[in-house]
N, C-alpha and C positions, 0 to 999 in steps of 0.2 A: 567362445570367447571366457576367459580367466576372470572370475568376480570375487571379490572378495566382498564379505559383507559381516559387518560390526555395529555395536552399538552399546552404549552402556546397562548396567543392569536397571533394567524394568523400563527399558527405552521403548519397548515394542517390534526390536528385531525379529524377536520368536513370528511376531503377527508376516511382517515382509516376507521372513522365509518360507512361511505357509503360502502366502498368495503367489510367491514367485514359482513356488512346486507345481502348485493348480495350473499354473499359466504355460508350464511345462519343462521348465528348468530344470538342472540335474543339480540338488542341492544336498550338499556334504557336508550335514551337521557336524560341528566339532562336540558339541555339547552329547550327542548321540553316540558319537566314535569313545568319546570318552569314558562314556559307563561302561561299553562296550569291552574296551584295554583293561580295565579295573574289574570285569566279571569275576564271578567263582570260579575257581582254576586258571586263572590265566597269570602267565610270569609278571604281569602289570599288578595285579592286586597281592602276588609275594611281596614284589619289591616294595609296593605302599607298606605295607605289614612290616617287612623288614627295617624299614627306614622309620614308622611311626609306631611301632606296636601292636598287640592286639587289640587294644582298646580302639581301634578304629573298628574293627568287624563287628556287625550285626549280630545277635544269636543263631542264624542260621547260614553264616559263615560271607555273607555279601557285606559291600562297604557300606560302613554305618557315615553316608554322608554329613549330618549334622556333625557327629562326633568330630570327623576329620576338618571340618570347615572350622569348627573353633578353635581347634589347632590351629590353624594354619592363617585364617584371618586375621590380621592383625597383627601379624608375628612376620617379616618379610624374610626372615631368614629360613623358617619353616615352610612359606609358601614357596618360595624358590627349589628347596628339595625336592617337596610334590610336584611343582613345572618340570623340572631336571627329570623324573621316572616317566611323568605324563606325557608331555608335551611332543617328544619325539616319537612314541608310540603313534599318538594322533595324528600326527605329520603322514606316517608312513600309510596306516591305514587309510587318509584320506586323500594319498597318493593312487593306491587301490581303487579306489571308489571314482576319481577322477579318469583314469585310467580304462575304465572300465564302460566309458561315457560313450553315447553314440558319435559316430561324427559328427561337427558341426553344432555340437550342443553349448547352449548357453548354461556354462558349471558356474554354480555361484556355491562358495566356500563359507559359510556360516560362521565364524570366529569370533567370539566374545571379547577374546584377548587377543584381536588381531594387532594394535598397536603394540599393547606390553610385550609380545613376542617378536616386533620388529618384522612382522612380517608381510606389510605396506607395500613393498617393491618386488612381491612375490606375483602380482594380479597387475592384468591390462585395467581395471579399474578398481575401485575401491567405493563401495555406499556405505556411507556413515546414517545410520538412526538415529536422529537427535532428539535429544528433549532437556529442560533443565533440570539442575540438579532438584531444586523444589518437587517438580513433579516426579521426577525418581522416588522420591520422600515420601510424597501422596499415596503412590502406587505400591512401595515397599511396605508399610505401613498401615493405611487404610484398606488396599485390595488381598494383602496376599499376607497381613497380620504378624509381620517380623516388630520385632523391637524398633525403635529408634537407632538406639544404640548399635544393633546388630547391621540393619539399613546403611548407617553412615560408615561401619568399619568396611561394608562390600565395594560404597562407594568409593571411599580412600583407596582400599586395594585395585582398584580398576586409574586405569590412563585417566585424565584429565578429559574433559569437554573439549577445551582449546587441543590437548593433544591428538584427540579422536579428529576432529574439524582439519587439522592442519597436514591428514594423510588422503581425507574425503576428494574424490574425483565428482560426487554428488550425494549431497545431503538429503534424507529424506526428514523433515519436519514432522514430529509426532506429538503436536498438542492439540491438534482438532480432534474429530471423530475417527471412528475406525474405516467410516466410509470413506472419509478424507484421504486417509491412509492408502487402503487398497487403491482409489485412484490414482494416486500418486505412484504407485507402484505398478500399476499396468499402463501408465504412462514411462516409467523408466523401461520396463521390459519389454514394449515395444521401440522405443528407442534405442535399446542394446541389441535386441534381435534381430533388428532388420541392419543396423552395423555392422 
């Protein structure tokens, strides 16, 4: 079974992904793959530098993600240009990982921008990790130390909560404790693995 997993920034999607991995799902993490495809020496990094200039490189030649983030979050056109480079590379690598999964596996594609990139219909099941925007803000500013302006820009750059919920076949509410979330993920996994 192919499952798409998504959620807004600071929703707890990474925690859900980790629990699913522990339970035995094959997790295809788009964030991890997105880092791989722009690693030093890759065609992906060369394309990003070609588009945005050497200002997006760290002194060691790796991608300076905060510098790139400052250029693209809040600039829709710049973000679309970046996505046009990275998303096809990520999809191709994700397909390779899925193809290598054992037969009968529950394959979970952890895709932060699943809704934004119109991929909801690629999966039999779409799981959305959901929290209200005020919870996202509290987590980004209070837990992660982001500025309020950066946090708002990141939320604005993503699909709305309503748009994410509109593609969901399953919603995991993450306004409770980590233990509450873990129990909900375990129940979801048991249902999907048996179905």
